[in-house]
N, CA, C and O atoms as a GROMACS GRO file, in nm:
protein
  428
    1MET      N    1   2.008  -2.386   3.835
    1MET     CA    2   2.106  -2.291   3.827
    1MET      C    3   2.083  -2.274   3.954
    1MET      O    4   1.967  -2.270   3.995
    2ASP      N    5   2.228  -2.256   4.068
    2ASP     CA    6   2.249  -2.210   4.132
    2ASP      C    7   2.172  -2.025   4.186
    2ASP      O    8   2.211  -1.954   4.094
    3LYS      N    9   2.091  -1.936   4.282
    3LYS     CA   10   2.068  -1.828   4.268
    3LYS      C   11   2.131  -1.748   4.251
    3LYS      O   12   2.104  -1.652   4.178
    4VAL      N   13   2.273  -1.770   4.337
    4VAL     CA   14   2.370  -1.637   4.340
    4VAL      C   15   2.453  -1.621   4.215
    4VAL      O   16   2.504  -1.518   4.170
    5PHE      N   17   2.455  -1.759   4.165
    5PHE     CA   18   2.555  -1.628   4.013
    5PHE      C   19   2.438  -1.647   3.937
    5PHE      O   20   2.485  -1.648   3.823
    6ALA      N   21   2.318  -1.663   3.924
    6ALA     CA   22   2.199  -1.592   3.831
    6ALA      C   23   2.205  -1.469   3.898
    6ALA      O   24   2.189  -1.371   3.825
    7ALA      N   25   2.219  -1.454   3.985
    7ALA     CA   26   2.195  -1.283   4.049
    7ALA      C   27   2.307  -1.220   4.007
    7ALA      O   28   2.289  -1.139   3.916
    8LYS      N   29   2.435  -1.235   4.054
    8LYS     CA   30   2.525  -1.241   3.976
    8LYS      C   31   2.593  -1.174   3.843
    8LYS      O   32   2.668  -1.077   3.829
    9ARG      N   33   2.525  -1.284   3.734
    9ARG     CA   34   2.487  -1.253   3.592
    9ARG      C   35   2.446  -1.162   3.550
    9ARG      O   36   2.490  -1.091   3.460
   10VAL      N   37   2.267  -1.144   3.673
   10VAL     CA   38   2.167  -1.031   3.607
   10VAL      C   39   2.194  -0.877   3.684
   10VAL      O   40   2.106  -0.791   3.679
   11THR      N   41   2.325  -0.855   3.756
   11THR     CA   42   2.351  -0.760   3.836
   11THR      C   43   2.517  -0.689   3.713
   11THR      O   44   2.567  -0.579   3.693
   12THR      N   45   2.534  -0.776   3.683
   12THR     CA   46   2.663  -0.754   3.614
   12THR      C   47   2.620  -0.681   3.473
   12THR      O   48   2.662  -0.575   3.426
   13LYS      N   49   2.504  -0.791   3.410
   13LYS     CA   50   2.446  -0.726   3.272
   13LYS      C   51   2.386  -0.521   3.280
   13LYS      O   52   2.415  -0.424   3.209
   14LEU      N   53   2.300  -0.538   3.397
   14LEU     CA   54   2.260  -0.412   3.484
   14LEU      C   55   2.337  -0.347   3.471
   14LEU      O   56   2.347  -0.283   3.366
   15ARG      N   57   2.449  -0.335   3.596
   15ARG     CA   58   2.537  -0.208   3.561
   15ARG      C   59   2.634  -0.194   3.482
   15ARG      O   60   2.718  -0.107   3.506
   16ASP      N   61   2.652  -0.319   3.315
   16ASP     CA   62   2.693  -0.282   3.225
   16ASP      C   63   2.598  -0.165   3.186
   16ASP      O   64   2.621  -0.052   3.141
   17THR      N   65   2.511  -0.213   3.211
   17THR     CA   66   2.396  -0.142   3.096
   17THR      C   67   2.380   0.004   3.154
   17THR      O   68   2.376   0.085   3.062
   18GLU      N   69   2.368   0.068   3.294
   18GLU     CA   70   2.391   0.175   3.306
   18GLU      C   71   2.477   0.247   3.316
   18GLU      O   72   2.473   0.370   3.325
   19HIS      N   73   2.642   0.116   3.314
   19HIS     CA   74   2.700   0.213   3.257
   19HIS      C   75   2.721   0.248   3.100
   19HIS      O   76   2.796   0.335   3.057
   20ALA      N   77   2.620   0.142   3.004
   20ALA     CA   78   2.643   0.210   2.841
   20ALA      C   79   2.580   0.294   2.832
   20ALA      O   80   2.596   0.362   2.730
   21ILE      N   81   2.422   0.360   2.980
   21ILE     CA   82   2.362   0.483   2.911
   21ILE      C   83   2.450   0.571   2.930
   21ILE      O   84   2.490   0.631   2.831
   22ASP      N   85   2.493   0.597   3.031
   22ASP     CA   86   2.568   0.724   3.062
   22ASP      C   87   2.697   0.727   3.000
   22ASP      O   88   2.770   0.820   3.038
   23ALA      N   89   2.753   0.634   2.897
   23ALA     CA   90   2.825   0.671   2.804
   23ALA      C   91   2.785   0.717   2.724
   23ALA      O   92   2.846   0.818   2.687
   24ALA      N   93   2.665   0.680   2.647
   24ALA     CA   94   2.600   0.727   2.536
   24ALA      C   95   2.564   0.861   2.575
   24ALA      O   96   2.536   0.937   2.482
   25MET      N   97   2.556   0.923   2.736
   25MET     CA   98   2.488   1.055   2.782
   25MET      C   99   2.600   1.117   2.721
   25MET      O  100   2.608   1.164   2.607
   26ILE      N  101   2.679   1.112   2.805
   26ILE     CA  102   2.866   1.174   2.734
   26ILE      C  103   2.850   1.207   2.678
   26ILE      O  104   2.826   1.327   2.665
   27GLU      N  105   2.854   1.089   2.569
   27GLU     CA  106   2.914   1.117   2.398
   27GLU      C  107   2.785   1.222   2.382
   27GLU      O  108   2.830   1.330   2.343
   28THR      N  109   2.668   1.226   2.396
   28THR     CA  110   2.573   1.338   2.365
   28THR      C  111   2.568   1.471   2.403
   28THR      O  112   2.518   1.566   2.343
   29SER      N  113   2.627   1.467   2.512
   29SER     CA  114   2.656   1.572   2.596
   29SER      C  115   2.768   1.678   2.502
   29SER      O  116   2.767   1.798   2.476
   30GLU      N  117   2.854   1.570   2.470
   30GLU     CA  118   2.991   1.627   2.408
   30GLU      C  119   2.951   1.690   2.264
   30GLU      O  120   2.979   1.800   2.215
   31LEU      N  121   2.884   1.594   2.220
   31LEU     CA  122   2.793   1.664   2.092
   31LEU      C  123   2.752   1.828   2.066
   31LEU      O  124   2.765   1.914   1.978
   32VAL      N  125   2.721   1.820   2.140
   32VAL     CA  126   2.560   1.927   2.214
   32VAL      C  127   2.704   2.023   2.152
   32VAL      O  128   2.710   2.075   2.040
   33ALA      N  129   2.824   2.026   2.270
   33ALA     CA  130   2.888   2.123   2.266
   33ALA      C  131   2.955   2.165   2.132
   33ALA      O  132   2.946   2.263   2.058
   34ASP      N  133   3.058   2.000   2.132
   34ASP     CA  134   3.084   2.093   1.972
   34ASP      C  135   3.024   2.085   1.833
   34ASP      O  136   3.086   2.059   1.730
   35LEU      N  137   2.905   2.109   1.846
   35LEU     CA  138   2.861   2.096   1.772
   35LEU      C  139   2.746   2.327   1.797
   35LEU      O  140   2.695   2.413   1.725
   36LEU      N  141   2.773   2.301   1.932
   36LEU     CA  142   2.749   2.423   1.970
   36LEU      C  143   2.933   2.519   1.960
   36LEU      O  144   2.922   2.621   1.893
   37ARG      N  145   3.025   2.504   1.994
   37ARG     CA  146   3.113   2.540   1.955
   37ARG      C  147   3.161   2.546   1.839
   37ARG      O  148   3.244   2.630   1.803
   38ALA      N  149   3.105   2.444   1.758
   38ALA     CA  150   3.184   2.483   1.548
   38ALA      C  151   3.059   2.541   1.507
   38ALA      O  152   3.079   2.575   1.391
   39ARG      N  153   2.976   2.562   1.530
   39ARG     CA  154   2.827   2.690   1.521
   39ARG      C  155   2.894   2.812   1.547
   39ARG      O  156   2.910   2.865   1.437
   40LYS      N  157   2.949   2.894   1.648
   40LYS     CA  158   3.069   2.943   1.715
   40LYS      C  159   3.147   3.039   1.560
   40LYS      O  160   3.146   3.139   1.489
   41GLU      N  161   3.237   2.830   1.606
   41GLU     CA  162   3.335   2.884   1.519
   41GLU      C  163   3.388   2.909   1.401
   41GLU      O  164   3.501   2.940   1.362
   42LEU      N  165   3.248   2.883   1.333
   42LEU     CA  166   3.264   2.926   1.178
   42LEU      C  167   3.066   3.045   1.214
   42LEU      O  168   2.950   3.026   1.178
   43GLY      N  169   3.127   3.140   1.289
   43GLY     CA  170   2.999   3.229   1.251
   43GLY      C  171   2.868   3.255   1.182
   43GLY      O  172   2.815   3.338   1.108
   44LEU      N  173   2.837   3.110   1.264
   44LEU     CA  174   2.648   3.093   1.126
   44LEU      C  175   2.593   3.115   1.225
   44LEU      O  176   2.664   3.112   1.325
   45GLY      N  177   2.484   3.139   1.237
   45GLY     CA  178   2.366   3.218   1.316
   45GLY      C  179   2.293   3.075   1.356
   45GLY      O  180   2.315   2.960   1.316
   46ALA      N  181   2.161   3.147   1.484
   46ALA     CA  182   2.144   3.023   1.620
   46ALA      C  183   2.080   2.925   1.516
   46ALA      O  184   2.065   2.810   1.558
   47ASN      N  185   2.023   2.957   1.339
   47ASN     CA  186   1.894   2.876   1.322
   47ASN      C  187   1.977   2.819   1.278
   47ASN      O  188   1.927   2.712   1.246
   48VAL      N  189   2.068   2.818   1.256
   48VAL     CA  190   2.163   2.663   1.128
   48VAL      C  191   2.251   2.571   1.217
   48VAL      O  192   2.353   2.565   1.285
   49GLY      N  193   2.108   2.482   1.157
   49GLY     CA  194   2.093   2.411   1.243
   49GLY      C  195   2.026   2.368   1.416
   49GLY      O  196   2.054   2.310   1.521
   50ASP      N  197   1.949   2.424   1.366
   50ASP     CA  198   1.877   2.433   1.494
   50ASP      C  199   1.803   2.335   1.505
   50ASP      O  200   1.777   2.312   1.624
   51ALA      N  201   1.714   2.202   1.368
   51ALA     CA  202   1.624   2.096   1.355
   51ALA      C  203   1.695   1.975   1.374
   51ALA      O  204   1.633   1.876   1.410
   52ALA      N  205   1.917   1.968   1.337
   52ALA     CA  206   1.934   1.820   1.452
   52ALA      C  207   2.003   1.913   1.584
   52ALA      O  208   2.100   1.866   1.642
   53MET      N  209   1.969   1.995   1.610
   53MET     CA  210   2.045   2.060   1.732
   53MET      C  211   1.884   1.988   1.883
   53MET      O  212   1.880   1.921   1.986
   54ALA      N  213   1.802   2.050   1.808
   54ALA     CA  214   1.631   2.008   1.910
   54ALA      C  215   1.643   1.794   1.913
   54ALA      O  216   1.634   1.722   2.012
   55LYS      N  217   1.659   1.768   1.819
   55LYS     CA  218   1.668   1.642   1.772
   55LYS      C  219   1.773   1.594   1.881
   55LYS      O  220   1.726   1.529   1.975
   56ILE      N  221   1.903   1.616   1.881
   56ILE     CA  222   1.997   1.540   1.942
   56ILE      C  223   1.970   1.623   2.134
   56ILE      O  224   2.057   1.639   2.220
   57THR      N  225   1.831   1.656   2.140
   57THR     CA  226   1.892   1.712   2.282
   57THR      C  227   1.761   1.658   2.298
   57THR      O  228   1.720   1.676   2.413
   58ALA      N  229   1.664   1.588   2.208
   58ALA     CA  230   1.566   1.527   2.254
   58ALA      C  231   1.604   1.386   2.263
   58ALA      O  232   1.535   1.303   2.323
   59ALA      N  233   1.753   1.348   2.185
   59ALA     CA  234   1.777   1.220   2.260
   59ALA      C  235   1.834   1.214   2.366
   59ALA      O  236   1.799   1.111   2.424
   60LEU      N  237   1.935   1.295   2.447
   60LEU     CA  238   1.928   1.313   2.513
   60LEU      C  239   1.858   1.291   2.674
   60LEU      O  240   1.896   1.251   2.784
   61SER      N  241   1.712   1.353   2.603
   61SER     CA  242   1.670   1.369   2.722
   61SER      C  243   1.548   1.236   2.752
   61SER      O  244   1.488   1.191   2.850
   62LEU      N  245   1.557   1.208   2.597
   62LEU     CA  246   1.501   1.013   2.613
   62LEU      C  247   1.618   0.895   2.704
   62LEU      O  248   1.586   0.808   2.784
   63LEU      N  249   1.789   0.941   2.646
   63LEU     CA  250   1.910   0.883   2.793
   63LEU      C  251   1.827   0.928   2.886
   63LEU      O  252   1.755   0.845   2.942
   64SER      N  253   1.819   1.056   2.920
   64SER     CA  254   1.792   1.009   3.018
   64SER      C  255   1.692   0.978   3.138
   64SER      O  256   1.719   0.964   3.258
   65ASP      N  257   1.593   0.971   3.087
   65ASP     CA  258   1.430   0.896   3.079
   65ASP      C  259   1.477   0.746   3.115
   65ASP      O  260   1.439   0.697   3.222
   66ALA      N  261   1.583   0.655   3.006
   66ALA     CA  262   1.630   0.539   3.027
   66ALA      C  263   1.724   0.514   3.108
   66ALA      O  264   1.763   0.401   3.139
   67ARG      N  265   1.777   0.641   3.154
   67ARG     CA  266   1.852   0.645   3.289
   67ARG      C  267   1.814   0.596   3.444
   67ARG      O  268   1.851   0.527   3.538
   68THR      N  269   1.725   0.673   3.404
   68THR     CA  270   1.619   0.662   3.558
   68THR      C  271   1.554   0.550   3.491
   68THR      O  272   1.598   0.438   3.518
   69SER      N  273   1.479   0.558   3.427
   69SER     CA  274   1.426   0.340   3.411
   69SER      C  275   1.536   0.257   3.487
   69SER      O  276   1.498   0.198   3.588
   70MET      N  277   1.707   0.242   3.437
   70MET     CA  278   1.712   0.177   3.438
   70MET      C  279   1.783   0.143   3.617
   70MET      O  280   1.825   0.041   3.673
   71VAL      N  281   1.769   0.259   3.649
   71VAL     CA  282   1.766   0.342   3.833
   71VAL      C  283   1.655   0.213   3.913
   71VAL      O  284   1.664   0.124   3.998
   72ASP      N  285   1.542   0.281   3.810
   72ASP     CA  286   1.399   0.212   3.916
   72ASP      C  287   1.423   0.111   3.903
   72ASP      O  288   1.371   0.057   4.001
   73ALA      N  289   1.474   0.033   3.841
   73ALA     CA  290   1.434  -0.124   3.805
   73ALA      C  291   1.525  -0.198   3.795
   73ALA      O  292   1.517  -0.300   3.727
   74HIS      N  293   1.713  -0.134   3.910
   74HIS     CA  294   1.821  -0.184   3.941
   74HIS      C  295   1.738  -0.216   4.113
   74HIS      O  296   1.721  -0.323   4.171
   75ALA      N  297   1.700  -0.073   4.157
   75ALA     CA  298   1.594  -0.044   4.288
   75ALA      C  299   1.535  -0.192   4.265
   75ALA      O  300   1.601  -0.293   4.293
   76GLU      N  301   1.412  -0.197   4.214
   76GLU     CA  302   1.321  -0.320   4.204
   76GLU      C  303   1.378  -0.468   4.278
   76GLU      O  304   1.363  -0.531   4.382
   77MET      N  305   1.478  -0.480   4.104
   77MET     CA  306   1.578  -0.641   4.146
   77MET      C  307   1.642  -0.619   4.252
   77MET      O  308   1.641  -0.724   4.317
   78ALA      N  309   1.718  -0.509   4.327
   78ALA     CA  310   1.724  -0.575   4.449
   78ALA      C  311   1.636  -0.574   4.600
   78ALA      O  312   1.665  -0.560   4.718
   79GLU      N  313   1.538  -0.592   4.537
   79GLU     CA  314   1.368  -0.650   4.661
   79GLU      C  315   1.382  -0.754   4.574
   79GLU      O  316   1.376  -0.846   4.655
   80VAL      N  317   1.396  -0.805   4.472
   80VAL     CA  318   1.413  -0.962   4.469
   80VAL      C  319   1.492  -1.068   4.497
   80VAL      O  320   1.488  -1.190   4.479
   81GLN      N  321   1.553  -1.001   4.539
   81GLN     CA  322   1.695  -1.029   4.551
   81GLN      C  323   1.717  -1.025   4.712
   81GLN      O  324   1.795  -1.103   4.766
   82LEU      N  325   1.647  -0.935   4.782
   82LEU     CA  326   1.615  -0.996   4.930
   82LEU      C  327   1.510  -1.055   4.923
   82LEU      O  328   1.472  -1.129   5.014
   83ARG      N  329   1.464  -1.041   4.850
   83ARG     CA  330   1.318  -1.216   4.875
   83ARG      C  331   1.354  -1.304   4.855
   83ARG      O  332   1.312  -1.397   4.925
   84LEU      N  333   1.465  -1.336   4.738
   84LEU     CA  334   1.510  -1.490   4.740
   84LEU      C  335   1.600  -1.531   4.834
   84LEU      O  336   1.630  -1.646   4.866
   85GLY      N  337   1.670  -1.351   4.901
   85GLY     CA  338   1.753  -1.448   5.022
   85GLY      C  339   1.905  -1.404   4.993
   85GLY      O  340   1.993  -1.460   5.059
   86ILE      N  341   1.942  -1.296   4.889
   86ILE     CA  342   2.077  -1.320   4.821
   86ILE      C  343   2.117  -1.186   4.880
   86ILE      O  344   2.045  -1.089   4.858
   87ARG      N  345   2.232  -1.175   4.958
   87ARG     CA  346   2.289  -1.059   5.066
   87ARG      C  347   2.410  -0.995   4.962
   87ARG      O  348   2.506  -1.056   4.914
   88THR      N  349   2.374  -0.859   4.943
   88THR     CA  350   2.525  -0.784   4.937
   88THR      C  351   2.612  -0.742   5.020
   88THR      O  352   2.590  -0.661   5.111
   89ARG      N  353   2.740  -0.807   4.988
   89ARG     CA  354   2.850  -0.731   5.100
   89ARG      C  355   2.926  -0.624   4.951
   89ARG      O  356   2.956  -0.628   4.832
   90MET      N  357   2.923  -0.533   5.076
   90MET     CA  358   3.048  -0.372   4.993
   90MET      C  359   3.241  -0.455   5.002
   90MET      O  360   3.323  -0.492   5.087
   91ASP      N  361   3.228  -0.446   4.877
   91ASP     CA  362   3.326  -0.478   4.847
   91ASP      C  363   3.468  -0.364   4.940
   91ASP      O  364   3.440  -0.248   4.913
   92ILE      N  365   3.606  -0.371   5.037
   92ILE     CA  366   3.578  -0.250   5.084
   92ILE      C  367   3.694  -0.157   5.060
   92ILE      O  368   3.731  -0.057   5.121
   93GLU      N  369   3.748  -0.227   4.936
   93GLU     CA  370   3.812  -0.116   4.834
   93GLU      C  371   3.782  -0.066   4.789
   93GLU      O  372   3.863   0.009   4.735
   94ASN      N  373   3.640  -0.045   4.759
   94ASN     CA  374   3.521   0.074   4.717
   94ASN      C  375   3.467   0.070   4.759
   94ASN      O  376   3.399  -0.022   4.713
   95LYS      N  377   3.398   0.128   4.880
   95LYS     CA  378   3.280   0.108   4.939
   95LYS      C  379   3.194   0.178   4.895
   95LYS      O  380   3.085   0.155   4.948
   96ALA      N  381   3.190   0.312   4.765
   96ALA     CA  382   3.077   0.338   4.688
   96ALA      C  383   2.951   0.240   4.581
   96ALA      O  384   2.838   0.262   4.536
   97GLU      N  385   3.048   0.132   4.578
   97GLU     CA  386   2.948   0.059   4.484
   97GLU      C  387   2.943  -0.070   4.555
   97GLU      O  388   3.046  -0.093   4.619
   98PRO      N  389   2.869  -0.143   4.561
   98PRO     CA  390   2.856  -0.315   4.554
   98PRO      C  391   2.966  -0.345   4.523
   98PRO      O  392   3.048  -0.268   4.472
   99THR      N  393   2.995  -0.537   4.568
   99THR     CA  394   3.021  -0.588   4.439
   99THR      C  395   2.932  -0.670   4.449
   99THR      O  396   2.844  -0.693   4.533
  100THR      N  397   2.975  -0.732   4.317
  100THR     CA  398   2.909  -0.887   4.285
  100THR      C  399   3.016  -0.996   4.351
  100THR      O  400   3.042  -1.082   4.266
  101SER      N  401   3.035  -1.002   4.385
  101SER     CA  402   3.198  -1.035   4.422
  101SER      C  403   3.135  -1.113   4.469
  101SER      O  404   3.118  -1.228   4.430
  102GLU      N  405   3.066  -1.030   4.612
  102GLU     CA  406   3.069  -1.089   4.742
  102GLU      C  407   2.922  -1.101   4.750
  102GLU      O  408   2.871  -1.048   4.848
  103LEU      N  409   2.845  -1.162   4.666
  103LEU     CA  410   2.664  -1.251   4.637
  103LEU      C  411   2.700  -1.355   4.770
  103LEU      O  412   2.806  -1.409   4.801
  104ARG      N  413   2.584  -1.359   4.827
  104ARG     CA  414   2.568  -1.460   4.964
  104ARG      C  415   2.469  -1.549   4.962
  104ARG      O  416   2.552  -1.630   5.002
  105GLU      N  417   2.319  -1.645   4.951
  105GLU     CA  418   2.252  -1.669   4.995
  105GLU      C  419   2.219  -1.647   5.133
  105GLU      O  420   2.320  -1.637   5.202
  106VAL      N  421   2.146  -1.640   5.175
  106VAL     CA  422   2.106  -1.608   5.338
  106VAL      C  423   1.982  -1.758   5.334
  106VAL      O  424   1.900  -1.804   5.254
  107ALA      N  425   2.026  -1.785   5.451
  107ALA     CA  426   1.942  -1.869   5.505
  107ALA      C  427   1.844  -1.882   5.597
  107ALA      O  428   1.789  -1.991   5.613
   0.00000   0.00000   0.00000
């Protein structure tokens, strides 16, 4: 298999995984906020649901750790990409993020 196509496939999965973790962190953060609002609206004491809140915030912390690991893995994979002689060109329309559609092998 052509290494450029393999790199494109891996890069797409890596970026999709990073986005999925970000989405999970957003949902979890919103859950924490909604739980706090609901407790306040219902006039419940801080101890009500505290054990559940601790578990949810622990999950958020683990998601943060997963995100950091994926970012580190992304950097490691960029090194592999360079060792394979594959370069990434930035997409002119979106300079904030390199595109995999323009990966090319360097002789």
